[in-house]
Structure formats: C-alpha cells, structure tokens
C-alpha positions in Angstrom: 0.0 0.0 0.0 1.3 3.4 -1.0 0.6 4.9 2.4 2.6 2.2 4.2 5.6 2.7 1.8 5.7 6.6 2.4 5.1 6.2 6.2 8.2 3.6 6.4 10.4 5.9 4.3 9.5 9.1 6.1 10.1 7.3 9.5 13.6 6.1 8.4 14.5 9.7 7.3 12.8 11.4 10.3 10.4 13.2 8.3 6.8 14.1 9.0 4.3 11.6 7.6 2.1 13.3 5.1 -1.2 11.6 5.9 -0.7 12.3 9.5 -0.4 16.0 9.1 -4.2 16.5 9.1 -4.4 14.8 12.6 -1.6 16.9 14.1 -2.2 18.0 17.6 -5.6 16.1 17.6 -6.3 14.3 20.9 -5.5 10.6 20.8 -8.3 8.3 22.0 -6.1 7.5 25.1 -7.1 11.1 26.3 -3.5 11.6 27.4 -1.4 12.7 24.4 -1.9 14.5 21.1 -1.2 12.7 17.8 2.1 14.0 16.2 3.1 14.0 12.6 6.0 11.5 13.1 3.9 8.7 14.5 6.0 8.5 17.8 2.8 8.3 20.0 0.7 6.1 17.9 3.5 3.5 17.8 3.6 3.1 21.5 0.1 4.0 22.6 -1.4 1.3 24.8 -4.9 2.3 23.5 -4.0 1.3 20.0 -3.5 -2.5 20.5 -3.3 -3.0 16.8 -0.4 -0.5 16.4 1.6 -1.8 19.4 0.9 -5.4 18.6 1.9 -4.8 15.0 5.1 -3.2 15.8 6.0 -5.9 18.5 5.2 -8.7 16.1 7.4 -7.0 13.4 10.4 -6.9 15.7 9.9 -10.3 17.0 9.5 -11.9 13.6 12.7 -10.1 12.3 14.7 -11.4 15.3 13.3 -14.9 14.8 14.1 -14.9 11.2 17.7 -13.8 11.7 18.2 -16.5 14.3 16.9 -19.2 12.0 19.0 -17.9 9.1 21.9 -18.1 11.4 21.3 -21.8 12.0 19.5 -21.5 15.5 16.1 -23.3 16.0 13.5 -21.1 17.9 10.3 -21.6 19.5 7.4 -19.1 20.1 4.5 -21.3 21.2 6.0 -23.4 23.8 8.3 -20.8 25.5 9.4 -22.0 29.0 7.8 -20.1 31.8 9.6 -18.5 34.7 9.1 -19.4 38.3 6.3 -16.9 38.5 4.7 -18.3 35.4 5.8 -15.3 33.3 6.8 -16.0 29.9 9.2 -14.4 27.3 8.5 -14.1 23.6 11.0 -16.4 22.1 13.0 -19.5 23.1 16.3 -20.0 21.2 17.2 -23.6 21.2 20.8 -25.0 21.4 22.2 -21.4 21.4 26.0 -21.7 21.5 28.7 -19.0 22.0 32.3 -20.0 21.8 31.2 -23.7 22.1 29.3 -23.0 25.3 25.6 -24.1 25.3 23.2 -21.5 26.6 19.5 -21.7 27.3 18.2 -18.4 26.0 14.9 -16.7 26.2 14.3 -13.3 24.5 11.6 -10.7 25.3 10.8 -7.9 22.9 9.5 -4.4 23.7 9.0 -1.1 22.0 9.3 2.1 24.0 8.3 5.6 22.9 10.9 8.3 23.2 8.6 11.2 23.0 5.3 12.3 24.4 2.9 15.2 24.4 -0.2 16.6 25.9 -3.7 16.9 24.9 -4.3 19.9 26.9 -1.2 21.6 25.8 -0.4 20.5 22.2 2.7 22.7 22.1 4.3 20.2 24.4 3.8 17.5 21.7 7.1 15.7 20.8 8.8 16.5 24.2 11.4 13.8 25.2 10.0 11.4 27.7 13.3 11.4 29.6 16.0 14.1 30.3 18.8 11.5 29.6 18.9 10.6 25.8 19.3 7.0 26.9 16.4 7.2 29.4 13.7 5.4 27.3 16.0 2.4 26.5 17.3 2.3 30.0 13.8 2.4 31.6 12.5 -0.4 29.3 15.5 -2.7 29.8 15.3 -2.3 33.5 11.5 -3.1 33.5 12.2 -6.2 31.5 15.1 -7.4 33.8 13.2 -6.7 36.9 10.2 -8.7 35.7 11.9 -11.6 34.2 15.7 -12.0 34.7 15.7 -13.3 38.3 13.0 -15.9 37.9 14.6 -17.1 34.6 18.0 -17.1 36.1 16.8 -19.6 38.9 16.0 -22.1 36.0 19.4 -21.5 34.4 18.0 -19.6 31.4 19.8 -16.5 29.9 17.2 -13.7 29.6 17.8 -11.1 26.9 15.4 -8.0 26.7 15.3 -7.1 23.0 14.5 -3.3 23.3 13.9 -0.8 20.5 12.4 2.7 20.6 10.1 4.5 18.2 13.2 6.4 17.0 14.7 3.0 16.0 17.3 3.1 18.8 18.5 -0.4 20.0 19.5 -1.5 23.5 23.2 -2.5 23.9 22.7 -6.4 24.5 20.1 -6.5 21.7 22.6 -4.9 19.3 25.3 -7.3 20.5 23.0 -10.3 19.5 22.4 -8.8 16.1 26.1 -8.4 15.6 26.7 -12.0 16.6 24.0 -13.2 14.2 25.5 -11.2 11.4 28.9 -12.7 12.1 27.4 -16.1 12.1 25.6 -15.6 8.8 28.9 -14.2 7.3 30.7 -17.3 8.5 28.2 -19.7 7.2 28.2 -18.0 3.9 32.1 -18.2 3.5 32.0 -21.8 4.6 29.4 -22.5 1.8 31.7 -20.8 -0.6 34.6 -23.0 0.4 36.5 -20.3 2.4 36.6 -21.6 6.0 39.1 -18.9 7.1 38.4 -15.6 5.2 40.9 -12.7 5.4 40.1 -9.6 7.5 39.3 -7.8 4.1 36.6 -10.3 3.4 34.7 -9.4 6.7 
C-alpha cells in the first residue's frame, strides 16, 4: 500500500508523515497525548492495540528470522515459563557462544521516546526522559526486573530486545544482532569453500 511505503520511508528519514499532518495535535483516544506527525505516539500508545501489537510482532518476527537464518532453532508457542509463570516471547534452542551451550529466552519491547499533551499541544514531541538513553534504560530495567531473576533460577539467559520508536536499539540486543550477522557471514564463506576468510573479506 502506498501509504505504508511513504510512512516507512519518512520514519527512516525522520520526516513528518504526510497523511498524519491532518491529525497533528488532535487528541488521541487515550485522552493523554496528542497525535504527532512523526507517528511516535501512535507507535507506543497502549490504547492502539493494533499498532503496538503490529510493531512488537514485526520486531519479534525479524529477530526470529535472523536466528533461523543463522542456524538456530527457535520456539514461540512453547516458550518456557519463569518461576512466577511469566513467559518471554522467544526461546532459542541450542544457542552456543564459543562452544558453550546457553539456554536463552528473549522478550521484545518497543518504547516511545517522545510524548505530548492533549491539554497543551505545544508540548507534543517532548522527550519522555531528560537523559537521551532514558527510554531504553527504563525499558531494559523493567524487563530485567520482571523476568531475569526468575529465569536465572531455571538456568536460562534472559535477553531484553528493546527498541524505541526512534529506532534506537539497546546494547545487549545490538550485540546479539552483531553475533548473528557474524554467524551468517561465517556460514556464507563456509558454503563458498572459504573456511578462514581474510580480514578484508569481513
């Protein structure tokens, strides 16, 4: 759909989304924030289940695809529960780093970096946190507080995969993506008959 294509490209470039301009500063149905032309609020509004679910599903599917393409088996339906019966989004089976087997579970979240005010639309687009890493740090902390201890007791490594509406990525999530990219590159060179590529090839 042409609107989706325009929306995606504008978001990547940080430009206002044309078909949202007519709704700029209109009150969101959550009655807390105003709609902005960059789609930051709509991406993370809890009242727009379709929007937040879609964004969450998009990130989760991309992570699962990268893991599968890197040779790791994954499970979404039967993810192990923590002690308090909480459940992460994705179970990575037989995950290995430097030959060490790791029981790994991943939970995805999307956090908004900006907010606004229905009462005072001029505040629309204000940063949610004074620190530029505030949104990511808060989301990571919330996930670790809710999951890490319980999963650790069952010998699972818990990884919060956090992104923001500005497409920023948490450090641990970024490191996982690097590991997967490296694994894909290594598999590619192995298939090409180059088991030990030079530094230039990387």
